[in-house]
C-alpha positions as CSV (number, residue, x, y, z in Angstrom):
1,M,0.2,0.1,-0.2
2,M,0.9,3.3,-0.9
3,T,2.0,5.3,2.7
4,Q,0.8,9.2,3.7
5,T,4.4,10.2,2.3
6,Q,4.9,8.9,-0.9
7,T,1.1,10.4,-1.9
8,R,2.8,13.7,-0.9
9,V,5.1,13.8,-3.5
10,Y,4.9,16.2,-6.3
11,A,5.9,15.6,-9.2
12,E,7.2,19.1,-11.0
13,G,5.2,20.9,-12.7
14,T,2.1,19.2,-11.7
15,M,1.0,19.5,-8.0
16,E,2.9,22.9,-6.8
17,Q,1.4,25.1,-9.1
18,W,-1.8,24.0,-7.3
19,I,-0.2,25.6,-3.7
20,R,-1.3,28.9,-3.5
21,H,0.2,30.9,-0.3
22,D,-0.3,33.9,-2.5
23,L,-3.7,33.3,-2.7
24,E,-4.5,32.8,1.1
25,A,-2.5,35.3,2.3
26,A,-4.8,37.8,0.3
27,I,-7.8,36.2,1.5
28,L,-6.6,36.7,5.2
29,G,-5.4,39.8,4.3
30,A,-8.6,40.6,2.6
31,V,-10.7,39.9,5.9
32,L,-8.5,42.1,8.4
33,L,-9.9,45.3,5.6
34,D,-13.1,44.4,6.0
35,N,-14.3,41.6,8.0
36,A,-18.1,41.4,6.2
37,V,-15.9,39.6,3.3
38,L,-15.9,36.9,5.2
39,T,-19.4,35.7,5.3
40,R,-19.3,35.5,1.2
41,V,-16.7,32.0,1.7
42,Q,-17.0,31.1,4.4
43,D,-19.9,28.7,4.0
44,W,-18.5,26.8,1.3
45,L,-14.4,27.8,1.8
46,P,-13.0,25.0,4.1
47,P,-10.1,25.4,6.5
48,A,-8.6,22.2,4.7
49,A,-8.1,24.4,1.1
50,F,-5.7,26.4,3.2
51,D,-1.7,24.3,2.5
52,Q,0.1,26.7,4.4
53,M,-0.9,24.8,8.1
54,S,-0.6,28.3,10.0
55,Y,-2.6,30.5,7.3
56,R,-5.0,27.3,8.0
57,A,-5.0,28.2,11.5
58,V,-5.7,31.9,10.9
59,Y,-8.2,31.7,9.2
60,T,-10.1,29.0,11.3
61,R,-9.5,31.6,14.4
62,F,-10.9,34.0,11.8
63,C,-13.9,31.4,11.0
64,D,-14.9,31.2,15.1
65,M,-14.3,35.3,15.9
66,L,-16.7,35.9,13.3
67,D,-19.3,33.6,15.0
68,K,-19.2,34.9,18.0
69,G,-19.4,38.3,16.8
70,R,-15.6,39.5,17.5
71,P,-14.0,42.4,15.5
72,I,-11.1,40.6,13.3
73,D,-7.8,43.0,13.2
74,L,-4.7,43.6,13.9
75,V,-5.3,44.7,17.4
76,T,-7.8,41.8,18.7
77,M,-4.8,39.5,16.4
78,G,-2.5,40.2,18.4
79,V,-4.9,39.6,21.7
80,E,-5.8,36.2,20.1
81,L,-1.8,35.3,19.2
82,D,-0.7,36.2,22.4
83,Q,-3.3,33.8,24.3
84,R,-3.1,30.5,21.5
85,P,-0.3,31.1,19.6
86,I,-0.1,29.5,16.4
87,Q,3.4,27.2,15.3
88,N,4.6,27.9,12.3
89,M,4.6,24.3,12.1
90,D,5.6,24.0,7.9
91,A,7.5,27.7,7.7
92,L,11.5,28.1,6.5
93,S,13.8,28.2,8.4
94,Q,14.2,31.9,9.0
95,R,10.9,32.4,9.8
96,E,9.9,32.9,13.5
97,P,9.1,29.7,15.0
98,Q,5.5,31.4,16.0
99,F,3.1,33.0,13.5
100,S,3.0,36.8,14.4
101,V,0.9,39.6,14.2
102,F,3.3,41.2,11.6
103,E,2.7,39.1,9.0
104,L,-1.1,39.6,9.3
105,H,-0.1,43.3,8.7
106,R,2.1,42.2,5.4
107,F,-0.8,40.4,4.1
108,M,-2.5,43.7,4.3
109,E,-0.3,46.2,3.1
110,N,-0.6,43.4,-0.3
111,I,-3.5,43.9,-1.2
112,A,-5.2,46.9,-2.3
113,T,-8.9,46.1,-1.7
114,A,-11.3,42.9,0.2
115,G,-13.3,43.0,-2.8
116,N,-11.4,40.4,-4.5
117,I,-11.9,37.6,-2.0
118,R,-14.4,35.6,-4.1
119,P,-12.7,35.1,-6.9
120,H,-9.4,34.4,-4.6
121,A,-11.6,32.2,-3.1
122,E,-12.7,30.3,-5.6
123,L,-9.3,29.8,-7.2
124,L,-8.2,28.5,-3.8
125,Y,-10.9,26.4,-4.0
126,E,-10.1,24.8,-7.7
127,A,-6.2,24.2,-6.2
128,Y,-7.5,22.9,-3.4
129,Q,-9.9,20.4,-5.1
130,R,-7.2,19.6,-7.2
131,R,-4.8,18.2,-4.4
132,R,-7.4,16.1,-3.2
133,L,-7.9,14.4,-6.7
134,Y,-4.3,14.0,-6.5
135,Y,-4.1,12.6,-3.3
136,S,-6.8,10.5,-4.1
137,C,-5.9,9.3,-7.4
138,S,-2.7,8.1,-5.7
139,T,-3.7,6.0,-3.3
140,L,-6.1,4.3,-5.8
141,M,-3.1,3.3,-7.9
142,G,-1.3,1.7,-5.0
143,L,-4.6,0.1,-4.6
144,A,-4.9,-1.0,-8.1
145,L,-1.5,-2.8,-7.5
146,D,-1.8,-4.7,-4.3
147,P,-2.8,-8.0,-5.2
148,T,-4.4,-8.7,-1.8
149,E,-7.4,-6.2,-2.9
150,A,-10.7,-7.4,-4.5
151,L,-11.3,-6.0,-7.7
152,P,-15.0,-5.1,-6.9
153,D,-13.6,-3.3,-3.7
154,I,-11.4,-1.5,-6.0
155,Q,-14.2,-0.4,-8.4
156,T,-15.9,0.6,-4.8
157,A,-13.3,2.8,-3.4
158,I,-13.0,4.4,-6.9
159,A,-16.6,5.4,-6.8
160,Q,-16.4,6.8,-3.2
161,R,-13.6,8.8,-3.8
162,V,-14.4,10.5,-6.8
163,Q,-17.9,11.8,-5.3
164,M,-16.4,15.0,-4.5
165,N,-18.3,18.6,-4.7
166,P,-17.8,19.6,-8.6
167,V,-15.4,22.8,-8.3
168,G,-17.1,25.7,-8.3
169,V,-19.7,24.3,-7.2
170,Q,-21.3,25.4,-3.8
171,D,-24.6,25.7,-2.0
172,E,-27.1,28.4,-2.9
173,T,-28.5,31.0,-0.9
174,F,-32.4,31.2,-1.2
175,A,-31.7,35.1,-2.7
176,D,-29.1,33.1,-5.2
177,I,-32.7,30.4,-6.1
178,M,-35.1,33.6,-6.5
179,T,-32.3,35.2,-9.0
180,T,-31.6,32.3,-11.2
181,T,-36.0,31.3,-11.1
182,L,-36.7,35.0,-11.8
183,A,-34.1,34.9,-14.6
184,R,-35.4,31.6,-16.2
185,L,-39.1,32.6,-15.9
186,E,-37.7,36.0,-18.0
187,R,-36.4,34.3,-20.6
188,I,-39.6,31.9,-21.2
189,Y,-42.0,34.7,-20.9
190,H,-40.2,36.4,-23.2
191,G,-39.7,32.7,-25.5
192,D,-35.8,32.6,-25.3
193,T,-36.7,28.9,-23.5
194,A,-39.4,26.7,-25.2
195,L,-39.1,24.3,-22.9
196,L,-37.6,23.9,-19.5
197,G,-35.8,20.3,-20.7
198,C,-34.8,18.8,-23.8
199,P,-37.3,18.5,-26.3
200,T,-38.5,14.8,-26.7
201,G,-39.8,15.3,-30.6
202,L,-43.3,14.3,-29.2
203,P,-44.9,17.7,-29.1
204,A,-47.8,16.1,-27.0
205,L,-45.2,14.9,-24.3
206,D,-43.5,17.8,-24.1
207,G,-46.6,19.0,-23.5
208,Y,-47.1,17.0,-20.2
209,L,-43.3,17.2,-18.9
210,N,-41.9,19.9,-20.1
211,G,-39.1,18.5,-21.9
212,I,-36.4,15.9,-20.0
213,R,-35.6,17.9,-17.5
214,Q,-32.1,17.7,-15.4
215,G,-32.0,16.8,-12.0
216,N,-35.2,14.6,-12.6
217,L,-35.1,10.3,-12.6
218,T,-37.5,9.4,-15.5
219,I,-38.4,5.5,-15.6
220,V,-39.8,4.2,-18.9
221,A,-42.1,1.1,-18.2
222,G,-43.7,-1.8,-19.6
223,R,-43.9,-5.1,-20.7
224,T,-41.7,-7.4,-23.0
225,A,-42.1,-6.0,-26.6
226,M,-43.8,-3.0,-25.7
227,G,-40.8,-0.6,-27.7
228,K,-39.3,0.1,-24.5
229,T,-35.7,0.0,-26.1
230,T,-36.7,1.4,-29.4
231,F,-38.2,4.5,-26.9
232,A,-34.5,5.0,-25.0
233,L,-32.9,4.9,-28.8
234,Y,-35.5,8.0,-29.6
235,L,-34.9,9.6,-26.7
236,A,-30.9,9.6,-26.9
237,Q,-31.3,10.6,-30.6
238,Q,-33.2,13.7,-29.5
239,I,-31.6,14.7,-26.4
240,A,-28.2,14.4,-28.0
241,A,-28.9,17.6,-29.6
242,R,-28.0,19.4,-26.2
243,G,-24.8,17.4,-25.1
244,L,-23.1,13.8,-24.5
245,V,-25.9,10.9,-23.7
246,L,-24.7,8.2,-22.2
247,M,-26.2,5.4,-22.8
248,V,-26.0,2.0,-20.6
249,S,-27.1,-0.8,-22.4
250,L,-27.3,-3.8,-20.5
251,E,-29.7,-5.5,-22.5
252,T,-29.2,-4.9,-26.2
253,D,-25.8,-4.8,-27.7
254,S,-24.4,-1.7,-29.6
255,E,-24.6,-3.4,-33.4
256,T,-28.4,-4.0,-32.9
257,L,-28.7,-0.4,-31.5
258,G,-27.3,0.7,-34.7
259,E,-29.2,-1.6,-36.8
260,R,-32.6,0.0,-34.9
261,A,-31.3,3.8,-35.7
262,L,-30.2,2.9,-40.1
263,S,-34.4,1.6,-40.1
264,A,-36.0,4.2,-38.2
265,A,-34.0,6.5,-40.5
266,T,-34.1,5.4,-43.7
267,Q,-37.2,3.2,-43.2
268,I,-35.8,0.6,-44.9
269,P,-37.2,-2.5,-42.8
270,L,-34.9,-4.0,-39.7
271,V,-36.3,-7.2,-41.3
272,A,-34.8,-6.7,-44.1
273,M,-31.6,-5.6,-43.0
274,E,-30.3,-8.3,-40.5
275,K,-31.5,-10.9,-44.0
276,P,-29.1,-11.8,-46.5
277,K,-29.2,-10.0,-49.6
278,G,-32.2,-8.4,-47.9
279,V,-30.6,-4.6,-48.7
280,R,-31.2,-4.2,-52.2
281,S,-28.4,-2.5,-54.9
282,H,-30.0,0.9,-54.6
283,Q,-30.7,1.5,-50.7
284,W,-26.9,1.1,-50.3
285,P,-26.1,4.7,-50.7
286,V,-29.0,5.9,-48.6
287,I,-27.7,3.5,-45.6
288,A,-24.1,4.7,-46.4
289,Q,-25.8,8.5,-46.7
290,V,-27.9,8.1,-43.1
291,S,-24.7,6.7,-41.6
292,G,-22.8,9.6,-42.2
293,H,-25.6,11.9,-40.4
294,L,-25.7,9.6,-37.5
295,A,-22.3,9.0,-36.8
296,P,-21.7,12.7,-34.8
297,L,-24.2,12.4,-33.1
298,A,-23.0,12.7,-29.1
299,I,-24.1,9.1,-28.0
300,R,-21.6,6.7,-26.3
301,V,-23.1,3.2,-25.2
302,T,-21.6,0.9,-23.1
303,N,-22.2,-2.6,-21.8
304,H,-19.1,-3.0,-19.5
305,H,-20.3,-0.8,-16.7
306,R,-23.1,-3.1,-14.7
307,T,-23.4,-2.3,-11.0
308,L,-24.7,1.2,-10.0
309,E,-20.8,2.6,-8.5
310,Q,-19.4,1.6,-11.9
311,I,-22.2,3.8,-13.6
312,V,-21.8,6.4,-11.1
313,A,-18.0,6.9,-11.1
314,Y,-18.5,6.5,-15.8
315,V,-21.0,9.8,-15.5
316,R,-18.7,11.4,-12.8
317,Q,-16.0,10.9,-15.8
318,L,-17.9,11.6,-19.1
319,Q,-20.3,14.3,-17.6
320,P,-23.3,14.0,-19.6
321,V,-26.4,15.8,-20.0
322,A,-28.4,12.5,-19.7
323,V,-28.1,9.0,-18.7
324,I,-29.9,6.5,-20.3
325,V,-30.6,2.8,-18.5
326,D,-30.9,-0.3,-20.6
327,Y,-33.0,-1.6,-18.0
328,L,-33.1,-0.9,-14.3
329,Q,-33.4,-4.7,-12.8
330,L,-30.3,-5.7,-14.6
331,I,-28.2,-3.4,-12.5
332,L,-25.7,-5.8,-10.7
333,P,-26.1,-5.6,-6.8
334,T,-22.7,-5.0,-4.9
335,T,-24.2,-6.6,-2.0
336,G,-25.9,-10.3,-1.4
337,T,-27.2,-9.8,1.9
338,V,-30.4,-8.1,1.5
339,S,-33.4,-8.7,-0.5
340,R,-34.4,-8.2,-4.1
341,Q,-36.9,-5.4,-2.9
342,E,-34.0,-3.9,-0.9
343,Q,-31.4,-4.3,-3.7
344,I,-33.4,-1.9,-6.3
345,A,-34.5,0.6,-3.9
346,I,-31.3,1.3,-3.5
347,I,-30.8,1.1,-7.2
348,T,-33.4,3.7,-7.8
349,A,-32.2,5.7,-4.7
350,G,-28.5,5.9,-6.2
351,L,-29.8,7.0,-9.8
352,K,-32.1,9.5,-8.2
353,H,-28.9,11.0,-6.2
354,L,-27.3,10.8,-9.2
355,A,-29.5,13.4,-11.4
356,V,-29.4,16.2,-8.5
357,Q,-25.8,15.5,-8.1
358,E,-25.1,16.0,-11.2
359,N,-27.9,17.8,-12.6
360,G,-28.3,15.7,-15.5
361,A,-31.4,13.4,-16.6
362,V,-31.6,9.6,-15.7
363,I,-33.8,8.0,-17.6
364,A,-33.9,4.3,-16.4
365,L,-35.9,1.4,-18.3
366,A,-38.0,-0.8,-16.3
367,Q,-39.6,-4.5,-16.4
368,V,-43.7,-4.5,-15.5
369,S,-45.3,-7.5,-13.5
370,R,-47.0,-9.8,-15.4
371,R,-50.2,-9.5,-13.4
372,A,-51.0,-6.2,-15.8
373,E,-51.7,-9.1,-18.3
374,D,-54.3,-11.0,-16.5
375,R,-56.5,-7.8,-15.9
376,A,-59.1,-7.4,-18.6
377,E,-57.7,-3.9,-18.7
378,S,-53.9,-5.0,-19.6
379,R,-52.9,-1.1,-19.5
380,P,-50.4,-0.6,-17.2
381,Q,-50.4,0.7,-13.4
382,L,-47.9,2.3,-11.2
383,A,-48.8,-1.0,-8.8
384,D,-47.2,-2.7,-11.7
385,L,-43.5,-1.8,-11.3
386,R,-41.7,-5.1,-10.9
387,E,-40.1,-5.7,-7.4
388,S,-40.2,-2.6,-5.6
389,G,-42.7,0.9,-4.5
390,A,-39.3,2.9,-4.0
391,I,-39.3,3.1,-8.5
392,E,-42.6,4.8,-8.2
393,Q,-41.0,6.9,-5.1
394,D,-37.5,7.7,-6.6
395,A,-39.0,8.8,-9.6
396,D,-39.8,12.2,-11.2
397,V,-41.9,10.6,-13.8
398,V,-43.5,7.2,-15.0
399,L,-44.1,7.0,-18.8
400,F,-45.8,3.5,-19.8
401,L,-45.7,1.8,-23.0
402,Y,-48.3,0.0,-24.1
403,R,-49.5,-1.2,-27.4
404,P,-52.5,-1.9,-27.9
405,G,-52.1,-4.0,-31.2
406,Y,-50.3,-6.1,-29.1
407,Y,-53.0,-8.0,-27.1
408,K,-55.9,-6.9,-29.5
409,K,-55.5,-8.0,-33.2
410,A,-58.2,-5.1,-34.2
411,S,-56.3,-2.7,-33.2
412,D,-53.8,-0.2,-35.4
413,P,-50.9,-2.6,-34.8
414,N,-48.5,0.5,-34.8
415,E,-50.4,2.8,-32.6
416,L,-47.8,3.0,-29.2
417,E,-49.7,5.1,-26.1
418,I,-47.1,6.7,-23.8
419,I,-49.0,6.6,-20.4
420,V,-47.9,9.2,-18.0
421,A,-48.8,7.6,-14.9
422,K,-46.3,10.2,-12.6
423,N,-45.1,13.6,-13.3
424,R,-43.6,15.2,-9.9
425,R,-43.8,18.8,-11.8
426,G,-47.5,18.9,-14.2
427,R,-50.2,16.9,-15.2
428,V,-50.5,12.9,-15.9
429,G,-52.5,11.5,-18.9
430,V,-52.0,9.1,-22.2
431,V,-50.0,10.8,-25.5
432,H,-51.0,8.5,-28.6
433,A,-47.6,8.5,-30.8
434,R,-46.8,5.6,-33.7
435,L,-43.8,2.7,-33.8
436,E,-43.6,1.9,-36.8
437,L,-43.1,-1.9,-36.0
438,E,-41.2,-2.8,-39.6
439,T,-38.4,-0.2,-38.7
440,Q,-38.7,0.4,-35.5
441,R,-39.3,4.4,-35.8
442,I,-41.2,6.5,-33.4
443,H,-43.0,9.7,-34.3
444,A,-45.7,11.9,-33.3
445,R,-48.9,11.1,-34.8
446,E,-50.7,12.9,-37.7
447,G,-52.8,15.9,-36.5
448,E,-51.0,15.8,-32.9
449,S,-51.1,18.5,-30.5
450,T,-50.2,19.5,-26.7
451,D,-53.2,18.9,-25.8
452,E,-53.9,14.7,-25.1
453,E,-56.4,13.7,-22.9
454,D,-56.1,13.5,-19.2
455,A,-56.1,10.5,-17.2
456,D,-56.1,9.4,-13.7
457,A,-53.5,6.6,-14.9
């Protein structure tokens, strides 16, 4: 295992640039010039951000004095240091063994204004997070090389260590929230933002959901052969216009996804693509042209990340705007000591937490219990979500896919009902769309508007 001493070995030109004693001194000097500026950074800049131990101790004293309502100046700090000295534990040999008020005076002389404390603190916070990442990576390298460590334990350690606050992302005051909310409402009012989330390509569905929204966990559920994977691929292509989409495809291989995307875009039947000589000679130029249009889409497909911890770590690495998991019940548990229902509850809670923490959209496909087919009315209900009520509880949106033609031969085989069964931020109801079975193409029904039938799903 790597020792603490080894983890503090800085690579030249790598770590030294992130040790910013100048910023540390500037922040302390700013507080001495104007005590009020400390309130701008105290809540989110921890003492550990200060690499110089004596500066860290002084910053801690400043915060303690501010909390007690005591003034912070050279006089009060002189008394404070006399009563409780601060050792220059990592000082150079020419410096005094104890931190003195004269050093604080030097900090004040070297800055012109206290107004720059916020940008200085943000730079110092970034440097602090980079040092933490360096130490974490050093430790993980030691774990990876240790033959006594089990691979699942190493992967779990990686997932836990990368769950640090993103650099520059801090808690918000309610004043901050009101400012950003009002600005967003003004943009919507003036037509700068039609939807709050990513458009689905189905106007009626967007009328219910206001798009696929960041921070939301959306469950897309249905029985077998309802078109869940096809719908997920369709959503991925729509959202990719906004940024990277990560598809965690645990059931369908990437080649099959590619064939479905080509079939839908070219309207060449999927069965023809999968049959020898099924594609006609005049169709190959169309396939080549369309594949060239699809290739640049910002979609990444993986089937190697099968546990929640692996998915979380990969998402934090890629920072996609949306994650699509196909499907929820195939995510492998990390422990076998709890029931299947508890495992699903842990997974859904983790996916919801991931959506909130990364401010991205998480879409998870899910299976529906067979009991839905035992009813005379075979449309699924929330109670049919398989294996755990936690799926319904954690989800912001639950969509059921239902094809009447699958159960009733007299119905249109290409009709697709998207049942909005739960919508934390809006109404529920049913959207009627089309799923062309031959080509796997999903599109709005002719004459579709944003006004569809409401229902107590």
